[in-house]
A tleap script that builds the chain and sets N, CA, C and O, in Angstrom:
source leaprc.protein.ff14SB
mol = sequence {
  NMET ASN PHE MET PRO ILE SER ILE GLY THR
  LEU GLY LEU ILE ALA THR LEU GLY SER ALA
  MET ALA LEU ARG ALA LEU ALA LEU PRO LEU
  ASP HIE ASP ARG GLN ARG GLN ARG ARG PHE
  PRO ALA PRO TRP SER ILE ASP GLU LEU GLU
  ALA CYS PHE VAL VAL ILE ASP SER ALA GLY
  GLN LYS LEU ALA TYR VAL TYR PHE GLU GLU
  GLU PRO GLY ARG ARG SER ALA ALA LYS LEU
  LEU THR LYS ASP GLU ALA ARG ARG ILE ALA
  ALA ASN ILE ALA LYS LEU PRO GLU LEU LEU
  ARG LYS CASP
}
set mol.1.N position { -25.737 -28.298 6.893 }
set mol.1.CA position { -24.183 -27.453 6.719 }
set mol.1.C position { -24.373 -27.015 5.854 }
set mol.1.O position { -24.532 -27.892 5.005 }
set mol.2.N position { -24.547 -25.398 5.183 }
set mol.2.CA position { -24.228 -24.768 4.422 }
set mol.2.C position { -23.126 -24.649 3.375 }
set mol.2.O position { -21.987 -24.274 3.651 }
set mol.3.N position { -23.684 -25.110 1.735 }
set mol.3.CA position { -22.165 -24.955 1.057 }
set mol.3.C position { -22.795 -23.271 0.046 }
set mol.3.O position { -23.867 -22.679 -0.077 }
set mol.4.N position { -21.291 -23.084 -0.494 }
set mol.4.CA position { -21.731 -22.138 -1.305 }
set mol.4.C position { -22.147 -22.563 -2.953 }
set mol.4.O position { -21.519 -23.391 -3.612 }
set mol.5.N position { -23.199 -21.889 -3.378 }
set mol.5.CA position { -23.433 -22.101 -4.538 }
set mol.5.C position { -22.615 -21.953 -5.673 }
set mol.5.O position { -21.987 -20.911 -5.862 }
set mol.6.N position { -22.571 -22.940 -6.468 }
set mol.6.CA position { -21.354 -22.575 -7.724 }
set mol.6.C position { -22.193 -21.921 -9.219 }
set mol.6.O position { -22.932 -22.560 -9.968 }
set mol.7.N position { -21.745 -20.286 -9.344 }
set mol.7.CA position { -22.291 -19.662 -10.263 }
set mol.7.C position { -21.189 -20.094 -11.637 }
set mol.7.O position { -20.226 -20.856 -11.560 }
set mol.8.N position { -21.486 -19.641 -12.389 }
set mol.8.CA position { -20.696 -19.429 -14.185 }
set mol.8.C position { -19.727 -18.637 -13.597 }
set mol.8.O position { -18.776 -19.405 -13.455 }
set mol.9.N position { -19.398 -17.503 -13.152 }
set mol.9.CA position { -18.274 -16.801 -12.589 }
set mol.9.C position { -17.369 -17.314 -11.680 }
set mol.9.O position { -16.231 -16.844 -11.718 }
set mol.10.N position { -17.688 -18.394 -10.665 }
set mol.10.CA position { -16.757 -19.334 -10.044 }
set mol.10.C position { -16.455 -20.664 -11.048 }
set mol.10.O position { -15.344 -21.194 -11.082 }
set mol.11.N position { -17.285 -21.000 -11.637 }
set mol.11.CA position { -16.709 -22.206 -12.746 }
set mol.11.C position { -15.415 -21.371 -13.767 }
set mol.11.O position { -14.429 -21.959 -14.209 }
set mol.12.N position { -15.687 -20.082 -13.954 }
set mol.12.CA position { -14.738 -19.404 -14.881 }
set mol.12.C position { -13.574 -19.282 -14.161 }
set mol.12.O position { -12.554 -19.144 -14.835 }
set mol.13.N position { -13.441 -19.301 -12.705 }
set mol.13.CA position { -12.223 -19.110 -12.154 }
set mol.13.C position { -11.473 -20.040 -11.900 }
set mol.13.O position { -10.273 -19.912 -11.658 }
set mol.14.N position { -12.412 -21.630 -11.939 }
set mol.14.CA position { -11.791 -22.851 -11.605 }
set mol.14.C position { -11.304 -22.901 -12.852 }
set mol.14.O position { -10.094 -22.973 -12.638 }
set mol.15.N position { -11.449 -22.910 -14.018 }
set mol.15.CA position { -11.459 -23.007 -15.364 }
set mol.15.C position { -10.020 -22.313 -15.412 }
set mol.15.O position { -8.973 -22.898 -15.687 }
set mol.16.N position { -10.155 -20.984 -15.101 }
set mol.16.CA position { -8.608 -20.228 -15.137 }
set mol.16.C position { -7.658 -20.957 -14.396 }
set mol.16.O position { -6.585 -21.381 -14.826 }
set mol.17.N position { -8.118 -21.080 -13.236 }
set mol.17.CA position { -7.012 -21.504 -11.994 }
set mol.17.C position { -6.406 -22.802 -12.312 }
set mol.17.O position { -5.263 -23.158 -12.026 }
set mol.18.N position { -7.512 -23.618 -13.078 }
set mol.18.CA position { -7.243 -25.443 -13.294 }
set mol.18.C position { -6.646 -25.866 -11.869 }
set mol.18.O position { -5.631 -26.562 -11.854 }
set mol.19.N position { -7.265 -25.454 -10.637 }
set mol.19.CA position { -6.683 -26.151 -9.571 }
set mol.19.C position { -7.548 -27.073 -8.646 }
set mol.19.O position { -8.657 -26.759 -8.213 }
set mol.20.N position { -7.061 -27.954 -8.461 }
set mol.20.CA position { -7.771 -28.740 -7.289 }
set mol.20.C position { -8.209 -28.027 -5.997 }
set mol.20.O position { -9.145 -28.274 -5.237 }
set mol.21.N position { -7.245 -27.053 -5.969 }
set mol.21.CA position { -7.304 -26.199 -4.829 }
set mol.21.C position { -8.288 -25.082 -4.734 }
set mol.21.O position { -8.743 -24.491 -3.755 }
set mol.22.N position { -8.464 -24.972 -5.835 }
set mol.22.CA position { -9.882 -23.718 -5.945 }
set mol.22.C position { -11.129 -24.711 -5.716 }
set mol.22.O position { -12.018 -24.406 -4.921 }
set mol.23.N position { -11.158 -26.024 -6.514 }
set mol.23.CA position { -12.561 -26.837 -6.135 }
set mol.23.C position { -12.638 -26.882 -4.536 }
set mol.23.O position { -13.595 -26.304 -4.021 }
set mol.24.N position { -11.917 -27.378 -3.896 }
set mol.24.CA position { -11.508 -27.680 -2.455 }
set mol.24.C position { -12.413 -26.224 -1.270 }
set mol.24.O position { -13.220 -26.298 -0.343 }
set mol.25.N position { -11.874 -25.326 -1.808 }
set mol.25.CA position { -12.305 -23.854 -1.346 }
set mol.25.C position { -13.695 -23.781 -1.635 }
set mol.25.O position { -14.552 -23.428 -0.825 }
set mol.26.N position { -13.909 -24.152 -2.910 }
set mol.26.CA position { -15.697 -24.292 -2.919 }
set mol.26.C position { -16.349 -24.696 -2.060 }
set mol.26.O position { -17.310 -24.159 -1.511 }
set mol.27.N position { -15.665 -26.125 -1.789 }
set mol.27.CA position { -16.601 -26.841 -0.961 }
set mol.27.C position { -16.691 -27.031 0.642 }
set mol.27.O position { -17.344 -27.935 1.161 }
set mol.28.N position { -15.959 -26.073 1.352 }
set mol.28.CA position { -15.864 -25.080 2.556 }
set mol.28.C position { -17.146 -25.045 2.719 }
set mol.28.O position { -17.891 -24.669 1.814 }
set mol.29.N position { -17.710 -25.548 4.250 }
set mol.29.CA position { -19.035 -24.790 4.693 }
set mol.29.C position { -18.739 -23.275 4.929 }
set mol.29.O position { -17.673 -22.763 5.270 }
set mol.30.N position { -20.244 -22.532 4.601 }
set mol.30.CA position { -20.020 -21.036 5.099 }
set mol.30.C position { -20.643 -20.886 6.557 }
set mol.30.O position { -21.790 -21.227 6.843 }
set mol.31.N position { -19.692 -20.307 7.466 }
set mol.31.CA position { -20.127 -20.015 8.753 }
set mol.31.C position { -21.100 -18.765 8.858 }
set mol.31.O position { -20.777 -17.723 9.429 }
set mol.32.N position { -22.303 -18.975 8.257 }
set mol.32.CA position { -23.410 -17.417 8.713 }
set mol.32.C position { -22.652 -16.810 9.946 }
set mol.32.O position { -21.921 -15.820 9.943 }
set mol.33.N position { -23.038 -17.746 11.163 }
set mol.33.CA position { -23.087 -17.272 12.518 }
set mol.33.C position { -21.648 -16.258 12.702 }
set mol.33.O position { -21.585 -15.112 13.147 }
set mol.34.N position { -20.842 -16.911 12.319 }
set mol.34.CA position { -19.399 -16.250 12.712 }
set mol.34.C position { -19.305 -14.686 11.889 }
set mol.34.O position { -18.942 -13.673 12.488 }
set mol.35.N position { -19.707 -14.694 10.387 }
set mol.35.CA position { -19.736 -13.861 9.451 }
set mol.35.C position { -20.750 -12.825 10.441 }
set mol.35.O position { -20.103 -11.871 10.872 }
set mol.36.N position { -21.939 -12.833 10.797 }
set mol.36.CA position { -22.573 -11.783 11.726 }
set mol.36.C position { -21.789 -11.614 12.699 }
set mol.36.O position { -22.095 -10.575 13.283 }
set mol.37.N position { -20.872 -12.157 13.193 }
set mol.37.CA position { -20.467 -11.760 14.504 }
set mol.37.C position { -19.434 -10.822 14.096 }
set mol.37.O position { -19.287 -9.780 14.734 }
set mol.38.N position { -18.663 -11.110 13.033 }
set mol.38.CA position { -17.586 -9.745 12.873 }
set mol.38.C position { -17.947 -8.293 12.627 }
set mol.38.O position { -18.564 -7.861 11.654 }
set mol.39.N position { -17.460 -7.593 13.675 }
set mol.39.CA position { -17.406 -6.366 13.517 }
set mol.39.C position { -16.100 -5.575 13.114 }
set mol.39.O position { -14.965 -6.048 13.176 }
set mol.40.N position { -16.412 -4.358 12.710 }
set mol.40.CA position { -15.323 -3.572 12.637 }
set mol.40.C position { -15.974 -2.539 13.142 }
set mol.40.O position { -16.976 -1.932 12.763 }
set mol.41.N position { -14.818 -2.347 14.628 }
set mol.41.CA position { -15.631 -0.848 14.981 }
set mol.41.C position { -15.408 0.291 14.831 }
set mol.41.O position { -14.304 0.566 14.361 }
set mol.42.N position { -16.328 1.386 15.157 }
set mol.42.CA position { -15.896 2.574 14.712 }
set mol.42.C position { -15.043 3.219 15.839 }
set mol.42.O position { -15.070 2.567 16.883 }
set mol.43.N position { -14.381 4.214 15.864 }
set mol.43.CA position { -14.348 5.225 14.704 }
set mol.43.C position { -13.185 4.381 13.552 }
set mol.43.O position { -12.344 3.564 13.928 }
set mol.44.N position { -13.374 4.765 12.282 }
set mol.44.CA position { -12.211 4.367 11.516 }
set mol.44.C position { -11.493 5.792 11.211 }
set mol.44.O position { -11.929 6.922 11.427 }
set mol.45.N position { -10.296 5.399 10.660 }
set mol.45.CA position { -9.172 6.179 10.603 }
set mol.45.C position { -8.699 6.184 9.519 }
set mol.45.O position { -8.941 5.236 8.773 }
set mol.46.N position { -7.700 7.478 8.998 }
set mol.46.CA position { -7.259 7.035 7.715 }
set mol.46.C position { -5.672 7.390 8.223 }
set mol.46.O position { -5.367 8.197 9.100 }
set mol.47.N position { -4.864 6.646 7.508 }
set mol.47.CA position { -3.298 6.724 7.770 }
set mol.47.C position { -2.611 6.783 6.323 }
set mol.47.O position { -3.012 6.126 5.362 }
set mol.48.N position { -1.735 7.489 6.306 }
set mol.48.CA position { -1.140 7.694 5.017 }
set mol.48.C position { 0.111 7.210 4.656 }
set mol.48.O position { 1.065 7.871 5.066 }
set mol.49.N position { 0.411 5.947 3.805 }
set mol.49.CA position { 1.712 5.622 3.655 }
set mol.49.C position { 2.212 6.178 2.561 }
set mol.49.O position { 1.868 7.285 2.145 }
set mol.50.N position { 3.211 5.304 1.934 }
set mol.50.CA position { 4.291 6.350 0.716 }
set mol.50.C position { 3.505 6.168 -0.387 }
set mol.50.O position { 3.524 7.202 -1.055 }
set mol.51.N position { 2.562 5.001 -1.069 }
set mol.51.CA position { 2.011 5.513 -2.205 }
set mol.51.C position { 0.425 5.026 -2.107 }
set mol.51.O position { -0.138 4.626 -3.126 }
set mol.52.N position { -0.441 5.090 -0.514 }
set mol.52.CA position { -1.601 4.736 -0.291 }
set mol.52.C position { -1.988 5.268 1.040 }
set mol.52.O position { -1.126 5.490 1.889 }
set mol.53.N position { -3.296 5.489 1.265 }
set mol.53.CA position { -3.842 5.378 2.358 }
set mol.53.C position { -4.529 4.207 2.766 }
set mol.53.O position { -5.038 3.399 1.989 }
set mol.54.N position { -4.533 4.135 3.972 }
set mol.54.CA position { -5.020 3.013 4.583 }
set mol.54.C position { -6.362 3.377 5.519 }
set mol.54.O position { -6.237 4.361 6.249 }
set mol.55.N position { -7.508 2.731 5.548 }
set mol.55.CA position { -8.490 3.117 6.225 }
set mol.55.C position { -8.526 1.833 7.690 }
set mol.55.O position { -8.651 0.646 7.390 }
set mol.56.N position { -8.432 2.152 8.859 }
set mol.56.CA position { -8.025 1.307 9.897 }
set mol.56.C position { -9.391 1.754 10.866 }
set mol.56.O position { -9.930 2.841 11.072 }
set mol.57.N position { -9.700 0.173 11.410 }
set mol.57.CA position { -10.863 0.667 12.223 }
set mol.57.C position { -10.146 0.442 13.793 }
set mol.57.O position { -9.012 0.036 14.045 }
set mol.58.N position { -11.149 0.825 14.663 }
set mol.58.CA position { -10.490 1.558 16.158 }
set mol.58.C position { -9.346 0.117 16.667 }
set mol.58.O position { -8.301 0.233 17.308 }
set mol.59.N position { -9.904 -1.048 16.188 }
set mol.59.CA position { -8.906 -2.157 16.692 }
set mol.59.C position { -7.564 -2.568 15.977 }
set mol.59.O position { -6.741 -3.458 16.191 }
set mol.60.N position { -7.668 -1.628 15.102 }
set mol.60.CA position { -6.382 -1.935 14.569 }
set mol.60.C position { -6.255 -2.581 13.261 }
set mol.60.O position { -5.197 -2.800 12.671 }
set mol.61.N position { -7.642 -2.911 12.798 }
set mol.61.CA position { -7.725 -3.960 11.622 }
set mol.61.C position { -7.625 -2.999 10.078 }
set mol.61.O position { -8.214 -1.944 9.843 }
set mol.62.N position { -6.871 -3.608 9.353 }
set mol.62.CA position { -7.003 -2.514 8.245 }
set mol.62.C position { -7.881 -2.861 7.002 }
set mol.62.O position { -7.625 -3.778 6.221 }
set mol.63.N position { -8.865 -2.079 6.922 }
set mol.63.CA position { -10.062 -2.110 6.142 }
set mol.63.C position { -9.949 -1.978 4.355 }
set mol.63.O position { -10.559 -2.496 3.419 }
set mol.64.N position { -9.006 -1.150 4.463 }
set mol.64.CA position { -8.962 -0.750 2.839 }
set mol.64.C position { -7.809 0.232 2.224 }
set mol.64.O position { -7.684 1.394 2.613 }
set mol.65.N position { -7.089 -0.281 1.353 }
set mol.65.CA position { -5.876 0.781 0.527 }
set mol.65.C position { -6.934 1.147 -0.320 }
set mol.65.O position { -7.993 0.689 -0.748 }
set mol.66.N position { -6.243 2.135 -0.393 }
set mol.66.CA position { -6.504 3.456 -1.708 }
set mol.66.C position { -5.369 3.720 -2.471 }
set mol.66.O position { -4.651 4.435 -1.772 }
set mol.67.N position { -4.768 3.484 -3.688 }
set mol.67.CA position { -3.527 4.053 -3.929 }
set mol.67.C position { -3.527 5.086 -4.765 }
set mol.67.O position { -4.503 5.421 -5.435 }
set mol.68.N position { -2.474 5.619 -4.766 }
set mol.68.CA position { -2.399 7.339 -5.624 }
set mol.68.C position { -0.645 7.028 -6.195 }
set mol.68.O position { 0.147 6.197 -5.752 }
set mol.69.N position { -0.491 7.832 -7.088 }
set mol.69.CA position { 0.658 8.275 -7.799 }
set mol.69.C position { 1.052 9.535 -7.957 }
set mol.69.O position { 0.396 10.113 -8.825 }
set mol.70.N position { 1.886 10.191 -7.441 }
set mol.70.CA position { 1.864 11.911 -7.390 }
set mol.70.C position { 2.796 12.218 -8.927 }
set mol.70.O position { 2.743 13.339 -9.432 }
set mol.71.N position { 3.440 11.350 -9.428 }
set mol.71.CA position { 4.067 11.664 -10.599 }
set mol.71.C position { 3.088 11.249 -12.020 }
set mol.71.O position { 2.754 10.121 -12.385 }
set mol.72.N position { 2.808 12.438 -12.587 }
set mol.72.CA position { 1.675 12.345 -13.756 }
set mol.72.C position { 1.727 11.308 -14.918 }
set mol.72.O position { 0.762 10.706 -15.388 }
set mol.73.N position { 3.066 11.210 -15.305 }
set mol.73.CA position { 3.378 10.405 -16.455 }
set mol.73.C position { 3.252 8.865 -15.898 }
set mol.73.O position { 2.992 8.022 -16.757 }
set mol.74.N position { 3.399 8.451 -14.643 }
set mol.74.CA position { 3.339 7.209 -14.222 }
set mol.74.C position { 1.969 7.006 -13.840 }
set mol.74.O position { 1.557 5.876 -14.103 }
set mol.75.N position { 0.919 8.000 -13.139 }
set mol.75.CA position { -0.044 7.882 -12.779 }
set mol.75.C position { -0.762 7.779 -13.864 }
set mol.75.O position { -1.846 7.238 -13.647 }
set mol.76.N position { -0.563 8.120 -15.065 }
set mol.76.CA position { -1.466 7.963 -16.448 }
set mol.76.C position { -1.098 6.905 -16.936 }
set mol.76.O position { -2.019 6.259 -17.436 }
set mol.77.N position { 0.158 6.335 -17.011 }
set mol.77.CA position { -0.054 5.135 -17.502 }
set mol.77.C position { -0.586 3.944 -16.785 }
set mol.77.O position { -1.307 3.088 -17.297 }
set mol.78.N position { -0.142 3.967 -15.490 }
set mol.78.CA position { -0.763 2.707 -14.375 }
set mol.78.C position { -2.226 3.217 -14.341 }
set mol.78.O position { -2.954 2.244 -14.145 }
set mol.79.N position { -2.867 4.243 -14.443 }
set mol.79.CA position { -4.218 4.621 -14.412 }
set mol.79.C position { -4.559 4.573 -12.903 }
set mol.79.O position { -5.590 4.122 -12.402 }
set mol.80.N position { -3.363 5.193 -12.199 }
set mol.80.CA position { -3.741 5.329 -10.591 }
set mol.80.C position { -4.574 6.838 -10.215 }
set mol.80.O position { -4.869 7.704 -11.039 }
set mol.81.N position { -4.806 6.862 -8.960 }
set mol.81.CA position { -5.559 8.309 -8.622 }
set mol.81.C position { -4.722 8.882 -8.145 }
set mol.81.O position { -3.849 8.352 -7.457 }
set mol.82.N position { -4.817 10.440 -8.473 }
set mol.82.CA position { -4.136 11.339 -7.662 }
set mol.82.C position { -4.288 11.541 -6.081 }
set mol.82.O position { -5.275 11.394 -5.360 }
set mol.83.N position { -2.952 11.936 -5.782 }
set mol.83.CA position { -3.023 11.755 -3.982 }
set mol.83.C position { -4.089 12.566 -3.430 }
set mol.83.O position { -4.262 12.267 -2.248 }
set mol.84.N position { -4.904 13.517 -3.851 }
set mol.84.CA position { -6.089 14.218 -3.402 }
set mol.84.C position { -7.382 13.402 -3.757 }
set mol.84.O position { -8.126 13.231 -2.792 }
set mol.85.N position { -7.812 12.847 -4.986 }
set mol.85.CA position { -8.738 11.736 -5.036 }
set mol.85.C position { -8.571 10.304 -4.412 }
set mol.85.O position { -9.390 9.399 -4.575 }
set mol.86.N position { -7.570 10.217 -3.778 }
set mol.86.CA position { -7.285 8.730 -3.239 }
set mol.86.C position { -7.682 9.340 -1.351 }
set mol.86.O position { -8.399 8.715 -0.569 }
set mol.87.N position { -7.155 10.323 -1.126 }
set mol.87.CA position { -7.188 11.221 0.051 }
set mol.87.C position { -9.012 10.989 0.431 }
set mol.87.O position { -9.508 10.541 1.464 }
set mol.88.N position { -9.601 11.410 -0.643 }
set mol.88.CA position { -11.376 11.906 -0.296 }
set mol.88.C position { -11.967 10.761 -0.545 }
set mol.88.O position { -13.099 10.691 -0.067 }
set mol.89.N position { -11.395 9.302 -1.460 }
set mol.89.CA position { -12.243 8.468 -1.103 }
set mol.89.C position { -11.797 7.338 -0.082 }
set mol.89.O position { -12.593 6.407 0.030 }
set mol.90.N position { -10.651 7.286 0.670 }
set mol.90.CA position { -10.025 6.815 1.951 }
set mol.90.C position { -11.428 7.338 3.220 }
set mol.90.O position { -12.159 6.781 4.038 }
set mol.91.N position { -11.160 8.762 2.690 }
set mol.91.CA position { -12.006 9.813 4.012 }
set mol.91.C position { -13.493 9.251 3.941 }
set mol.91.O position { -14.214 8.984 4.902 }
set mol.92.N position { -13.728 9.156 2.877 }
set mol.92.CA position { -15.335 8.771 2.329 }
set mol.92.C position { -15.638 7.107 2.776 }
set mol.92.O position { -16.717 6.680 3.189 }
set mol.93.N position { -14.258 6.237 2.552 }
set mol.93.CA position { -14.612 4.918 3.135 }
set mol.93.C position { -14.799 5.275 5.125 }
set mol.93.O position { -15.614 4.758 5.889 }
set mol.94.N position { -14.090 5.953 5.334 }
set mol.94.CA position { -13.635 6.267 6.911 }
set mol.94.C position { -15.262 6.498 7.591 }
set mol.94.O position { -15.685 5.901 8.581 }
set mol.95.N position { -16.007 7.497 6.795 }
set mol.95.CA position { -17.157 7.840 7.284 }
set mol.95.C position { -18.256 6.489 7.148 }
set mol.95.O position { -19.246 6.682 7.853 }
set mol.96.N position { -18.282 5.566 6.622 }
set mol.96.CA position { -19.075 4.429 6.380 }
set mol.96.C position { -19.641 3.940 7.818 }
set mol.96.O position { -20.841 3.674 7.870 }
set mol.97.N position { -18.861 3.806 8.978 }
set mol.97.CA position { -19.754 3.521 10.341 }
set mol.97.C position { -20.778 4.560 10.466 }
set mol.97.O position { -21.910 4.152 10.206 }
set mol.98.N position { -20.671 5.979 10.843 }
set mol.98.CA position { -21.593 6.889 10.758 }
set mol.98.C position { -22.729 7.180 9.899 }
set mol.98.O position { -23.842 7.545 10.275 }
set mol.99.N position { -22.251 6.939 8.448 }
set mol.99.CA position { -23.543 6.472 7.570 }
set mol.99.C position { -24.414 5.947 7.772 }
set mol.99.O position { -25.539 6.445 7.730 }
set mol.100.N position { -24.108 4.573 8.101 }
set mol.100.CA position { -24.985 3.334 8.230 }
set mol.100.C position { -25.546 3.502 9.456 }
set mol.100.O position { -26.698 3.074 9.394 }
set mol.101.N position { -25.265 3.962 10.661 }
set mol.101.CA position { -25.617 4.206 12.188 }
set mol.101.C position { -27.155 4.982 11.922 }
set mol.101.O position { -28.250 4.686 12.400 }
set mol.102.N position { -26.822 5.975 11.065 }
set mol.102.CA position { -28.043 6.894 10.922 }
set mol.102.C position { -29.372 6.127 10.286 }
set mol.102.O position { -30.473 6.501 10.690 }
set mol.103.N position { -29.329 5.514 9.719 }
set mol.103.CA position { -30.601 4.397 9.041 }
set mol.103.C position { -31.692 4.161 10.150 }
set mol.103.O position { -32.659 3.434 9.921 }
savepdb mol mol.pdb
quit
């Protein structure tokens, strides 16, 4: 049975959370075979919601949310993307299966 190694960043997380639950999560065995079998079937598409674009695989699994703000004052204060920037990023994420297939 394989276990996840503990790194300095992980120790910082434990210290921050101060939780026995975080320690239990670190001791869970990794199931490498199951991770290799997980697929996100192409094609991936983009759906627009009120404040974000969602990248979805052909099975309906939501893979990424790219948030935007249309009001300049709020966008600047929250450091969010414009709608066009978010759309372009989501579109590029949706192209990943095509790009990886060409290797």
